C-alpha positions, -999 to 999 in steps of 0.1 A, spaced: -151 201 -780 -156 191 -744 -194 172 -733 -210 172 -703 -236 152 -692 -265 160 -665 -282 128 -648 -317 137 -631 -324 110 -610 -357 100 -602 -372 87 -571 -356 85 -534 -319 73 -529 -308 45 -505 -305 61 -473 -264 50 -475 -262 67 -511 -238 95 -521 -221 105 -552 -187 91 -536 -203 56 -532 -219 53 -565 -201 27 -586 -190 31 -617 -203 69 -622 -184 74 -654 -202 42 -667 -233 64 -669 -222 82 -697 -187 69 -710 -186 99 -739 -188 125 -709 -160 149 -698 -177 161 -667 -206 143 -653 -232 160 -629 -258 146 -608 -294 157 -598 -312 140 -571 -333 147 -539 -308 144 -511 -277 154 -533 -264 175 -565 -275 203 -578 -308 223 -572 -323 220 -606 -315 213 -643 -306 249 -650 -280 252 -622 -263 223 -631 -263 232 -669 -246 266 -655 -215 249 -638 -211 228 -671 -212 261 -689 -189 276 -667 -162 245 -669 -165 246 -705 -186 221 -717 -200 230 -752 -222 200 -758 -243 192 -728 -271 166 -727 -294 158 -698 -304 121 -691 -331 106 -671 -323 79 -644 -338 59 -616 -320 40 -588 -323 2 -592 -327 -26 -569 -288 -22 -561 -292 11 -553 -270 24 -582 -282 47 -608 -295 34 -638 -299 54 -672 -337 50 -687 -329 58 -723 -346 94 -719 -321 121 -726 -324 160 -740 -299 178 -757 -293 212 -740 -268 230 -760 -237 217 -784 
């Protein structure tokens, strides 16, 4: 069973932040086969949009996690999560 994670990040990202500059994206959800990130400036429009993308890519277990931008500018997971399917 493939698993996907949506990371919904609250707050404003640093001005130079992109998903490509995020250090250790896989470390945010090591058990995931695929990770989708939602921020104010990048990523998907909303959670259902990211959920649809993960479903279309064959993910059967999908969890949405809440994150914030930490002092270093990287995403930090808050520990809040919601299982969407699977």
